[in-house]
N, C-alpha and C positions, 0 to 999 in steps of 0.2 A: 241532377236532382237525386236525393237519397232514395234507395229502393226499400220497399216494405217487404221483408222476407217472412214467410210463414214456415215455422219449424215445429217439431214435436219434441217435447221433453222426454229424454230416455227413461227417467225415473217414474214418470206418471203416464206417459203416452198421450198427454193432452197437447193440443195445438196452441201456439203462442206467436205473437207478432215480434219481430226483431228488426229494429230500424234505428236510425239516428235522427234526432230532432234538435235543431239549434246547437249542433256539436256534441250532444249528449246521447250515448247509446241507451236505447229504451227497449225493455222486454216486457210485454204485456200478455198475461195469461188469459186463455179462454177456458170455458168449461167443456169444450167439445173434444171427444176422442179423435185420434188420427185415423179417420176412415176416408175413403175416396169422396164420399158425399160431403162430409163435414169440411174436408180440405178445400173442396171446390167452393163452398159457401164462404169460408173464411178468406180465401184468396180473392173472392169478389169484393169483400169488404176492404181488403188490403189495397186493391186497385182504386177504390173510392177514396181511401185516405190519401193515397199517393196523388190522385187527381186534385183533391182539395189543397194539398200542400203546393202543388204546381200553380193553382189558381190563387193562392194566398188566402184561402177561406178555411184552412184547417184550424180546428179548435180542440185542444187536447181533452178538455173536460167533457166535450160532447161525445167523443168516441170512448173515452176511458174514465168514466165518472168515479170509479172506485179506486183509481190508481193513486198511490202516494205522491206521484209526480205532478198531480193537478195543480197543487199550490206552487210548485216550482216554475211552472209555465204560465201561471195565471197572469193575464194582461200582457203577455210578451209575444203572443202569436201574431197579433195585428190583423187577424182575419175577421170575416163576418161570421160570428158564431151562429147567428140566426140562419144564415144560408147553409152553414155546415150542418146544423141540426136538421134542416129540411132534407138534406141528402142522406145523412147517416141514419136517422130514425127508421125509415121504412125497411132498409136493409138489415138493420140490427134486429128489428122485430121478426123479419123473415127467417133469421137463423136462431130465433128464440132468445139468444143472449149475445151481446156484442163482446163484452169482456166479463169474465167471471169475477164476482166478488171473492174476497179471500175465503178459501175453503175452511169450513168449521169442522174439525175433528177433535176428539178428546186427546189429551196428552197420553203419551205411552204409559205413564204411571197409572192414570185412571183406567185406561182400557185393560192393562195387564191385571190390575186388581179385579176388574169385572170378569175377565177371562178365567182367572184363578178361582173365583167364587163359583162360576158356572160349571167349571170342569171338575172341581174337587169331589163331588159325589161319585164320579166315575173312577177315581183313583184309589189305590191302596194307601194306607196311612204312611208307609215308608216312601212312596212316590210323592205324596204331598210334601213331605219334609224336604225331599230332594229339589222339587220345583221351587219351594219357598226359599231355599238356600241360594239357588241360582238367581232368582229375582232380586233378593236383597243384596247379594254380594256382587253380582256381575251386571245385570241388566238395568235395574232402576237407577243406579248411580250414573250410568252413561246416557241412557235415553229418557229418563224419567220425565223431564219437562218438555220434551219435543212432541209436537202434534204428530200423530202416527203417520199421516200422509206425507210428512216432510222427511221421513227416514228413507234414504236412498240406498241403492245397491252399493254405491261407493262407501256409504256409512257402514253398511254391513261388513264389507270386505276389510275396511279399516279396523273395525271392532275385532274381527277375527285375528287380524295381524297383531293387534295389541294383546289379545289373549295368549297368543303363541309366545309372548315374551315374559309372561307371568311365571313366577317360580312354582314348580310342582312339588308334590309331597315326597315323591321318590326319585325325582330327576331334577335337573337344573331348571327346566321349563315345563309347562303343562303339556301333557301328551295329547295325541290326536283324539283319543277316546273321550277325554274330558272336554276338549274344545268342541267336539261334535255334539256332546250332550248339551252344552250351553247354547250352541247355535240352533239345536233342534227346538228348544223352547222359544227362542227368539223367532224362529221361522213360524211356529204355530201361532204365536201372538200376532205377528204382522200379516200373515195370510188370512187370519180370521178378520182382522181389521180391514184389510183390503176388500174382502168379500162383503162386509157390512156397509162400508162407506164408499165402495165403488171407485177404488183407485188401483193403479198397477202395483202388484206386489214387488217389494224390494228384493226378493229372493230369486228372481228370475235367473236360471242357469247357475245358481250357486250350489255347488255339489259338496258333500261332506269330504273331509280330509281322509286320505287313505290311512287305515290303521294297520299296524304290524300284527301279524297273526301271533298270538301268544301260545307257545307250546305248553302242553300239560306236563306235569312232573309227578307222576304217580310213584308211590312207594313200592318197593319190591316186597314179596311175601316175607322175606327174612327181616326187612326193616319193620314191617307191620308187627311181626312177632316180638322184636326187640322193644318197640314202643309200648306194646301192651304189657310186657313184663316189667317195664321200668316206670310206667305212669303211676301216679297216686292211686291207691285202691278205690277211692270214692269216684274216680273218673275212668276207671278201666272199663266198666260196662258201657259208659257213654261213648268212648272211642271204639269199642268193639262193635257197637251198633252202627256207628258212622262208617267204619271200614267195610262192613259186610252188608250194608243196605244201599249205600250211595246217596243217602238223604242229604239234602242241602242244609247249610248251617241254620237258616231260619226255620226249616221244617223240623229238625230234631230238637232245637231249642224250644219250639212251640208244641212239641208232642205232649198230649194230655192222656191220662189214663182212660178217659171215655172213648179214646180212639185206638185203644188196644183191644182187639178181638181175640181173647184167649182161647175160646172154643175152636175157632177156625185158624188160629195162629197167624193172624194178620195184623199188620200195622196200617192204620187208615190215615193217609196223609190228607189232612183237611185244613189245618191252620198253621200259622207261622208266627215267629217273633223276630222283628227286625228293628235294630236300634232301640231295643228295650220296649218297643210298642207291639202289642198284640194285634195281629191281622186276622180277621175272620175270613180267611182264604189263603191261597198260596199263589205262586208266581203266575201261573196261567191255567187254562182248563186241563191241559194234558198232565199238569203236575198233580192234579187230584187223582190219587191212585191207591190201590191196596197192595202192600208189599208182603209177600209170603215170608215168614220167619224161617231162615235157615237155622240149623242146630245151634250154631254159635250165637245167633241173635236171640233165639229162644232162651238159651242159657242166661244171657245178660238180662233179659226181661224178667226171668224167674228170680234172679238176684235182686232186682229192683223191687219186686213184690215183697221181699222179706223186710225191706226197710221203708216200705210205703207209708206215708203219713196221711191220716184222714183229712187234715186241713190243707193238703198240698195237691193241686190238680196236675202238677207236672210229673212226667215220668223221670226226667232228669232235672235236678234243681240244685240250688246252692244250699249252704248250711242253714240259712234262715228261711228256706222254703220258697224262694223266688226263682223265676226262670233264669237260666244261665245267660250271662251277658257275654256276647261274642268277643268284645274288646278285652274284657277282663280275662277271659279264658286264654286268648292269644298271648297277652303280655305277661300274665302271671304264671301260666302253666305250660302252654304249648311251645312257645319259642324257647323258654329255659330248658324244657325237656329235650328238644332237638339239639340244643347246644351241648347238653350233658351227654347225649349219645353220639355226638360228633357227626350229626346228619345235616345236610344242606337245609338252610332255612326255606321253608315252604309254608304257604297259607294252609289253614285247616281244611279249606275247600278241596285240597288235593286228596283228601280221604274219599271224596266222591269219585274222582278220576281213578283212584286206586281200585275201588270196587268194580268199576267198569272194566278195567284192564285185567283184573284177576278173573272175572267171570268169562271174558273173552278167551283168555289163555286156557281156561278150563274146558273150553269147547261148548259153552252153553249157547242155546239158540239166540241169535241176535235180536229177534223180535221179542223174546221173553226179557232179555236184558233191557231193551228200550222201554218196555212196559214198567219194569222195576225202577228205572232211572227217571221215568216221567218224560221221556222224549216222544215227540209226535210220530217219528219214524226211525228206521234204523240208519238213516243217512248220517246222523251225527256220529254214530259208532264208527262207521267206515271212514268218515272224514277225519275224525279227531284221534281215534285210538288204534287204527289198524297197524301203525308202524311199531306198536309194542307187541304185536302178535304176528310173527312172520308168516304163518300159514293161514291166517284168517281169510285172506282173499285168494289163496292158492296161486300166488304169482311166481312160485319158485320152480314150476315145471315138474315137480315130483309126481303129482297125481297123474299127469299125462304119461310120464316116463314109466310109471308103475303099470299103467294099463297096457302100454305097448309091450312091455316085457312079459306080462302075463299072457298076452295073445300070441306073441311070436316066439316065446321061449328063449329070450335072450339070456346070456350067462349072467350070474349075479354080479360079477365085477363090472358090468356095463350098465349099472342101474342109475347113473347120474344123468342129468339133463343133457349134457353135451353128447353122451353116447346115444341117447334117444334121438337127438336131432341128426346125428350122423347116420343112424339107421334109416331115418326118414328119407334122407337124400339119396340112398341107394335103391329105394323102391321104384319100380316102374309104375306108370299110371294105373295099370290093371291091378297091381298089388296094393297100391294106395287105396283104390276104390274098394277092393275087397276088405281092407282093414277098416275103412270107414263104415262099411256095411255091418261089420261085426260090432262096431262101437255103437251103432244106432239101435235103440231098443225096438223090439218088434211091435207093430201096431196091432191093436185089438181087432178081432174079426168083426165085421159089420153085424149089427143087431138084426135078428130074423124079422 
């Protein structure tokens, strides 16, 4: 006699019956989650079905009235449907539902549009454009007509594998960063749908792809000087401010005269322009900052004041008075300029990295630099830029060697790290303790 198995679907976590009837494999879904209590109740119903099959009283329509197989087995069971119903109904009612009707959830397209509408007020204009592009180009063509609850983990992984084969803009295939961005939006939509309609999310244990760390490529001071000398005069002030403030592309392109505090010599970073769209805000909360104008920045702002137009709100603008377009600047001026100077092709964003490395190399306080750059902490500076400034973290041993030589009177020719370590090895425990005592600053006397 066929056995009635009770299993759980991995994509939804719901229990279902798995059995053979009249040589046909049947799988009938329930609406119950796989919990010990629910499994016990469903298994009890499975035993009843198996008993009716053994007695010849099994009626498919009685147990699974919503199943598409009802018509297939209609009139073929040969059992007493009345007797089967009398056995099945009480138990079906005790577990609230015998077999779940087809789940009704919106299509991915409908829910994604609702999600986009609800979330849009929380996004910057540039982010809305990015989400819209991913929806129209990547997600809706693949998942659009699928009910959201039918999208499984296997579907998600298959979609990611397909993305990895698509051509990229700068490489043969899409990079991990772009794939992760697309998958991030898919994750948000499906997780929100799972929360609202109470089904198991398809993104269980699906982790982002590992991204290669991109090294920064700042310009040297000599390269900065050559660029400023060779650039078109109407863009020299623009680049000078970029190189010596570290402002992001959208921040400097969106800089307005109302955010220039001439009295206190401050640039107030409050707005940005991204993809030609004005944003009443910047990247994040820490990006809202006041930048002190260094002499070379103050000089550039003074030059712009001389050509300021009453009808133009922008500090840096095009000939017709509109904000600078990042793509036009790159393709028509920046990249041709680098080719002319025989410099490696680098994005204009490297002017920001250049500002950070030059400030660090000059010995400025890292906390001050982080504030100027709009970083939440100094961690970014030490993580990204320290390799460009050898003594930034004092890992060459020279500071310790210098202290030892000053305390012990070592000869000048033994001022390298190796000599310092050699001296250390010759010290007795008592001598080493005495040296450490000299290096330890005296404690303040206790307050009376």
